[in-house]
TITIDREN-40238 format. One line per field, with one value per residue (C-alpha): chain; x, y, z. Coordinates in nm, 3 decimals. Each point is the difference from the previous one (the first is absolute). Example, Ala and Ser with C-alpha at 12.3 -4.5 7.8 and 13.67 -1.06 7.14 Angstrom:
! residues 2
kette <- c(A A)
X <- c(1.230 0.137)
Y <- c(-0.450 0.344)
Z <- c(0.780 -0.066)
! end
This chain:
! residues 451
kette <- c(A A A A A A A A A A A A A A A A A A A A A A A A A A A A A A A A A A A A A A A A A A A A A A A A A A A A A A A A A A A A A A A A A A A A A A A A A A A A A A A A A A A A A A A A A A A A A A A A A A A A A A A A A A A A A A A A A A A A A A A A A A A A A A A A A A A A A A A A A A A A A A A A A A A A A A A A A A A A A A A A A A A A A A A A A A A A A A A A A A A A A A A A A A A A A A A A A A A A A A A A A A A A A A A A A A A A A A A A A A A A A A A A A A A A A A A A A A A A A A A A A A A A A A A A A A A A A A A A A A A A A A A A A A A A A A A A A A A A A A A A A A A A A A A A A A A A A A A A A A A A A A A A A A A A A A A A A A A A A A A A A A A A A A A A A A A A A A A A A A A A A A A A A A A A A A A A A A A A A A A A A A A A A A A A A A A A A A A A A A A A A A A A A A A A A A A A A A A A A A A A A A A A A A A A A A A A A A A A A A A A A A A A A A A A A A A A A A A A A A A A A A A A A A A A A A A)
X <- c(0.139 0.001 -0.086 -0.167 -0.027 0.211 -0.099 0.208 -0.186 -0.250 0.049 -0.150 -0.255 0.232 -0.182 -0.344 -0.070 -0.306 -0.048 0.042 0.340 0.269 0.280 0.269 -0.176 -0.064 0.357 0.148 -0.215 0.099 0.369 -0.018 -0.188 0.320 0.089 -0.338 -0.314 -0.223 -0.021 -0.284 -0.113 -0.150 -0.200 -0.172 -0.342 0.104 0.084 -0.185 0.107 0.072 0.325 0.340 0.160 0.270 -0.243 -0.205 0.306 0.092 -0.343 -0.026 0.333 -0.099 -0.335 0.159 0.271 0.278 0.176 0.328 -0.189 -0.184 0.331 0.128 -0.284 0.118 0.196 0.374 0.014 -0.263 0.114 0.333 -0.166 -0.308 0.050 -0.237 -0.014 -0.130 -0.269 -0.108 0.002 -0.206 -0.252 -0.041 -0.052 -0.262 -0.200 0.020 -0.126 -0.257 -0.139 -0.053 -0.014 -0.349 0.000 0.138 -0.108 0.179 -0.057 0.206 0.144 0.373 0.155 0.352 0.185 0.362 0.036 -0.163 -0.316 -0.237 -0.283 -0.267 -0.227 -0.243 0.100 -0.287 0.139 -0.217 0.051 0.081 -0.014 0.307 0.130 0.322 0.225 0.285 0.275 0.170 0.301 0.010 0.161 -0.300 0.199 -0.171 0.132 -0.235 -0.338 -0.195 -0.337 -0.212 -0.352 -0.260 0.025 -0.278 0.157 -0.228 0.191 0.318 0.245 -0.094 0.226 -0.046 -0.114 0.237 0.013 0.251 0.046 0.267 -0.049 0.186 0.256 0.095 0.302 0.196 0.377 0.285 0.358 0.302 0.033 -0.360 -0.162 -0.355 -0.206 -0.305 0.034 -0.324 0.024 -0.201 -0.021 0.144 0.154 0.364 0.003 0.253 -0.131 0.011 -0.130 0.141 -0.263 0.162 -0.230 -0.042 0.134 -0.038 -0.006 -0.261 -0.097 0.068 -0.345 0.054 -0.313 -0.152 -0.332 -0.213 0.215 0.290 0.141 0.303 -0.215 -0.223 0.294 0.166 -0.321 -0.077 0.350 0.022 -0.328 0.164 0.328 0.211 0.165 0.036 0.165 -0.137 0.167 0.012 0.262 0.217 0.032 0.377 0.017 0.265 -0.015 -0.333 0.140 0.243 -0.198 0.065 -0.186 0.247 -0.087 -0.369 0.013 0.313 0.133 -0.323 -0.026 0.363 -0.048 -0.302 0.163 0.308 -0.215 -0.186 0.300 0.185 -0.285 -0.050 0.243 -0.227 -0.319 -0.159 -0.035 -0.223 -0.036 -0.336 0.010 -0.302 0.031 0.348 0.080 0.017 0.299 0.163 -0.037 0.144 0.338 0.004 0.057 0.017 0.314 -0.209 -0.358 -0.215 -0.237 -0.139 -0.368 -0.103 -0.331 -0.083 0.371 0.135 0.252 0.021 0.198 -0.186 0.004 -0.176 -0.269 -0.053 -0.065 -0.237 -0.190 -0.027 -0.149 -0.244 -0.127 -0.025 -0.206 -0.241 -0.252 0.012 0.160 0.376 0.001 0.273 0.084 0.052 0.206 0.221 0.046 0.077 0.261 0.151 0.045 0.178 0.229 0.087 0.080 0.228 0.207 0.119 0.236 0.183 0.340 0.000 -0.282 0.097 -0.130 -0.217 -0.162 -0.373 -0.199 -0.375 0.045 0.258 0.379 0.205 0.199 -0.312 -0.087 0.357 0.009 -0.319 0.146 0.302 -0.214 0.025 -0.283 0.126 0.343 -0.155 -0.217 0.307 0.140 -0.316 -0.105 -0.021 -0.184 -0.368 -0.243 -0.374 -0.164 -0.348 -0.167 -0.337 -0.162 -0.143 0.322 0.067 0.305 0.187 -0.205 -0.027 0.253 0.267 -0.070 0.043 0.346 0.089 -0.121 0.231 0.296 -0.050 -0.096 0.308 -0.023 -0.061 -0.230 -0.238 -0.379 -0.217 -0.357 -0.244 -0.317 -0.217 -0.226 0.267 0.174 0.340 -0.090 -0.164 -0.355 -0.279 -0.188 -0.133 0.077 0.279 0.190 -0.016 0.203 -0.310 -0.045 0.270 -0.237 -0.232 0.089 0.113 0.226 0.214 -0.194 0.069 0.115 0.289 0.102 -0.012 0.223 0.263 -0.023 0.030 0.310 0.168 -0.081)
Y <- c(0.522 -0.186 -0.381 0.113 0.384 0.274 0.066 -0.265 -0.318 0.137 -0.283 -0.260 0.122 0.249 0.308 -0.113 0.228 0.152 0.352 0.149 -0.150 0.265 0.036 -0.094 -0.320 -0.092 0.079 -0.200 -0.299 0.035 0.015 -0.307 -0.171 -0.014 -0.299 -0.157 -0.117 0.246 0.219 0.122 0.033 -0.273 0.051 -0.196 -0.141 -0.362 -0.208 -0.248 -0.362 0.023 0.180 -0.158 0.006 0.245 0.263 -0.052 0.069 0.299 0.161 -0.065 0.172 0.297 0.034 0.001 0.248 -0.260 0.116 -0.170 -0.327 0.073 0.079 -0.349 -0.153 0.170 -0.191 0.068 0.182 0.247 0.043 0.120 0.306 0.056 0.092 -0.045 0.379 0.017 -0.255 0.216 0.320 -0.148 -0.152 0.326 0.196 -0.243 0.026 0.377 0.006 -0.280 0.005 -0.286 -0.352 -0.118 -0.351 -0.216 -0.303 -0.262 0.073 -0.219 -0.343 -0.056 -0.009 -0.071 0.255 -0.075 -0.217 0.253 -0.057 0.296 0.058 0.268 0.165 0.290 0.248 0.223 0.326 0.278 0.218 -0.252 -0.370 -0.151 -0.344 -0.102 -0.266 -0.186 -0.175 -0.305 -0.193 -0.379 0.008 0.203 0.315 0.332 0.139 0.297 0.148 0.272 0.165 -0.017 0.099 -0.248 -0.279 -0.187 -0.341 -0.131 0.212 -0.165 0.046 -0.211 -0.118 0.204 -0.149 0.159 -0.061 -0.251 -0.346 -0.152 -0.214 0.151 -0.166 0.168 -0.161 0.077 -0.015 0.030 0.096 -0.167 0.275 -0.042 0.288 -0.095 0.138 -0.087 -0.055 0.035 -0.112 -0.143 -0.379 -0.185 0.319 0.104 0.355 0.254 0.295 0.023 0.284 0.032 0.165 0.233 0.099 0.327 0.084 -0.229 -0.379 -0.068 -0.356 -0.148 0.104 0.364 -0.031 0.331 -0.047 -0.210 0.064 -0.208 0.194 -0.223 -0.312 0.167 0.105 -0.342 -0.179 0.252 -0.025 -0.379 -0.039 0.192 -0.193 0.221 -0.129 0.199 -0.022 0.128 -0.027 0.115 0.253 -0.026 -0.380 0.008 0.320 -0.035 0.324 0.190 0.264 0.123 -0.067 0.201 0.044 -0.241 -0.264 0.050 -0.024 -0.034 -0.327 -0.184 0.145 -0.080 -0.354 -0.058 0.148 -0.219 -0.308 0.028 0.119 -0.312 -0.219 0.193 0.276 0.115 0.046 0.346 0.123 0.292 0.165 0.125 0.218 0.109 0.312 0.005 -0.300 0.256 0.162 -0.342 -0.091 0.337 -0.134 -0.228 0.069 -0.175 -0.186 -0.178 -0.017 0.051 0.257 0.168 0.024 0.255 -0.027 0.290 0.068 0.288 0.247 0.228 -0.094 -0.235 0.230 0.281 -0.236 -0.147 0.351 0.067 -0.324 0.057 0.344 -0.135 -0.263 0.251 0.233 -0.267 0.080 0.368 0.104 0.049 0.104 0.141 -0.342 -0.146 0.303 -0.059 -0.365 0.099 0.249 -0.271 -0.224 0.280 0.047 -0.368 -0.007 0.300 -0.219 -0.187 0.289 -0.064 -0.161 -0.132 -0.253 -0.367 -0.217 -0.202 0.315 -0.003 0.288 -0.051 -0.375 -0.055 -0.011 0.297 -0.232 -0.049 0.370 0.092 -0.262 0.147 0.353 -0.124 -0.110 0.240 -0.082 0.239 -0.161 -0.346 0.114 0.123 -0.352 -0.164 0.267 -0.251 -0.265 -0.030 0.116 -0.020 0.214 -0.083 0.236 0.024 0.344 -0.047 -0.119 0.202 -0.203 0.068 0.282 0.093 0.279 -0.271 -0.126 0.353 0.010 -0.325 0.145 0.301 -0.216 -0.243 0.251 -0.079 -0.378 -0.165 -0.283 0.104 -0.012 0.165 -0.111 0.141 -0.174 0.274 -0.202 -0.232 0.020 -0.121 -0.368 0.075 -0.067 0.228 0.259 0.355 0.310 0.028 -0.326 -0.154 -0.282 -0.212 -0.043 -0.266 -0.225 -0.023 -0.310 0.094 -0.110 0.188 0.088 -0.187 0.327 0.031 -0.361 0.060 0.308 -0.200 -0.285 0.240 0.159 -0.336 -0.154)
Z <- c(-0.147 0.134 0.156 0.034 -0.330 -0.033 0.355 0.163 0.005 -0.215 -0.200 0.228 0.239 0.163 -0.121 0.115 0.296 0.163 -0.131 0.345 0.073 0.028 -0.251 0.248 0.097 -0.363 -0.088 0.285 -0.092 -0.363 0.079 0.220 -0.279 -0.204 0.214 0.074 -0.171 0.179 0.306 0.219 0.354 0.214 0.313 0.273 0.102 -0.025 -0.303 -0.217 0.031 -0.374 0.086 0.049 0.342 -0.105 -0.124 0.318 0.215 -0.215 0.025 0.372 0.055 -0.216 0.179 0.345 -0.099 0.022 -0.314 0.077 0.025 -0.326 -0.165 0.086 -0.201 -0.321 -0.260 0.034 -0.334 0.124 0.360 -0.144 -0.157 0.221 0.365 0.291 0.025 -0.356 0.082 0.292 -0.207 -0.280 0.237 0.188 -0.321 -0.129 0.320 -0.020 -0.359 -0.004 0.351 0.242 -0.139 0.095 -0.146 -0.275 -0.199 -0.206 -0.370 -0.234 0.061 -0.014 -0.343 -0.116 -0.211 -0.091 0.310 0.231 0.202 -0.020 0.250 -0.054 0.261 0.002 0.271 0.116 0.131 0.133 -0.308 -0.273 -0.084 -0.163 -0.081 0.171 -0.151 0.168 -0.195 0.154 -0.123 -0.028 0.347 0.124 0.069 -0.070 -0.327 -0.012 0.073 -0.180 -0.056 -0.314 -0.090 0.126 -0.251 -0.171 0.027 -0.269 -0.253 -0.123 -0.280 -0.303 -0.280 -0.318 -0.330 -0.248 -0.373 -0.134 -0.145 0.223 0.307 0.295 0.227 0.330 0.171 0.315 -0.058 0.250 -0.084 0.154 0.262 0.116 -0.192 -0.101 -0.288 -0.204 -0.374 -0.198 -0.362 -0.294 0.004 -0.301 -0.134 -0.011 0.133 -0.122 0.205 0.379 0.222 0.353 0.222 0.254 0.289 0.184 0.345 0.296 0.030 -0.268 -0.072 -0.342 -0.124 0.105 0.211 0.105 0.173 -0.235 -0.307 -0.132 -0.292 -0.059 0.001 -0.260 -0.218 0.011 -0.106 -0.273 -0.147 0.014 -0.190 -0.282 0.004 0.229 0.318 0.321 0.340 0.329 0.340 0.361 0.102 0.312 -0.023 0.052 0.206 0.271 0.198 -0.005 0.236 -0.267 -0.315 -0.318 -0.327 -0.162 0.260 -0.068 -0.379 -0.206 0.139 -0.080 -0.351 -0.080 0.127 -0.224 -0.311 0.052 0.060 -0.330 -0.202 0.116 -0.128 -0.327 -0.092 -0.284 0.202 -0.012 0.358 0.091 0.341 0.125 0.311 0.203 0.216 0.162 -0.219 -0.283 0.167 0.024 -0.368 -0.106 0.112 -0.308 -0.369 -0.337 0.100 0.264 -0.131 -0.310 0.150 0.312 0.100 0.265 0.185 0.234 0.044 0.205 -0.140 0.305 0.313 0.232 0.303 -0.186 -0.129 0.345 0.132 -0.287 0.056 0.374 -0.050 -0.259 0.245 0.285 -0.218 -0.129 0.272 -0.098 0.329 0.021 0.366 0.223 0.144 -0.348 -0.099 0.303 -0.094 -0.358 0.120 0.221 -0.303 -0.182 0.299 0.010 -0.371 0.052 0.231 -0.308 -0.074 0.325 -0.047 0.356 -0.034 0.009 -0.284 0.238 0.147 -0.072 -0.148 0.001 0.024 -0.276 0.046 -0.115 -0.226 -0.211 -0.025 -0.086 -0.276 -0.149 0.005 -0.194 -0.297 -0.294 -0.242 -0.268 0.002 -0.029 -0.291 -0.187 0.019 -0.132 -0.250 -0.285 0.203 -0.110 0.269 0.066 0.270 0.134 0.248 0.174 0.001 0.352 0.164 0.317 0.101 -0.322 -0.154 -0.366 0.054 0.036 -0.352 -0.131 0.159 -0.173 -0.330 0.035 0.106 -0.293 -0.268 -0.213 0.044 -0.339 0.113 0.276 0.037 0.266 0.075 0.254 0.119 0.143 0.233 0.147 0.339 0.122 -0.046 -0.336 0.118 -0.116 0.204 0.007 0.202 0.255 0.037 0.349 0.160 0.064 -0.375 0.017 0.195 -0.303 -0.207 -0.350 -0.286 -0.248 -0.311 -0.324 -0.159 0.247 -0.058 -0.376 0.026 0.187 -0.250 -0.293 0.150 0.068 -0.337)
! end
């Protein structure tokens, strides 16, 4: 809604898939992406010396069908939720859909993102060329691997040049319990307004990086240049048991910690929450007793499982051919979601890559009940007209639910997608690989709401 989009991970690169990949494969990868930086399929034909030893061992094991061995190369947090059987199933499906891997070539050099080492290759399959990326931890364990559109490595995200008079300071701060966040604020200016940026689903980095976009970095810079401070952070920093994770574990603990931190420093500070995608569901848990206002960007109103099904079908139909195989995979996803109604499932049982505890916690969220509690809390809704992950129909549901709220504003930007970058025609996942920044008009709307 991910992190990964409302499609899980779709906030981070999780929703970047080849158009021919089946819904079940996309969905499984997306679900796993709740716990990793990325996920894709690696194959054989030798490895560049640019790679680390651990990724070399992992790929060799995958290529030779030694999935148990490959599984041992995964980081512990991932091996707990991804089985060797899943590695085998995904690899088999990719070969079926994309044809034989004929060759590959190193594309981008290693780069560090939030402590991870990322390696990029172009994989030349018989029917399609794709870039494969591998994520390694500082200990050189495999944290994830995933496919993206072949990347022009000359194209990179660039810092925006927003209007404003203040010099910007961006500092990393750590709380006493080890929680780390970035505070962006105007230099030599006492700030009275603070916006906490709450990311979408999955383990997004502090910038909310999705492809070559960094919407939270953009927002923080734009606000600080106009005298408004903001906080951005990584989720899951203090997560203890990923096999029994809940929505509260993913969101509410971090938000509560940040509110308490700044209230302790300045009890009179005006705190606003901005939620992107599933982050919108998280901020709806708060009202005027906690914060001064709520800002929703591409936020979902409908239950996550129904939107995941909708997104999966959209991606399967992008090539104009929703065939019998894809229909079967789609039906299989529906069947697995139906298992959530079973009272006999243990919390650590996995459905499509995510533990039942997480799905059950999502089903317990009642948006209408939460909106009754924050009826008088000022709200701003921003929505892209070309968003397929959280479509325009979701904004219309919010409008109906908030029709009697005294302070609420709804804005639609017709040409923008889920990450608020501009385009035309049907929105596609590969758009996220095009470097872009939030428009000044969006920054100004947020500033106007806060001030």
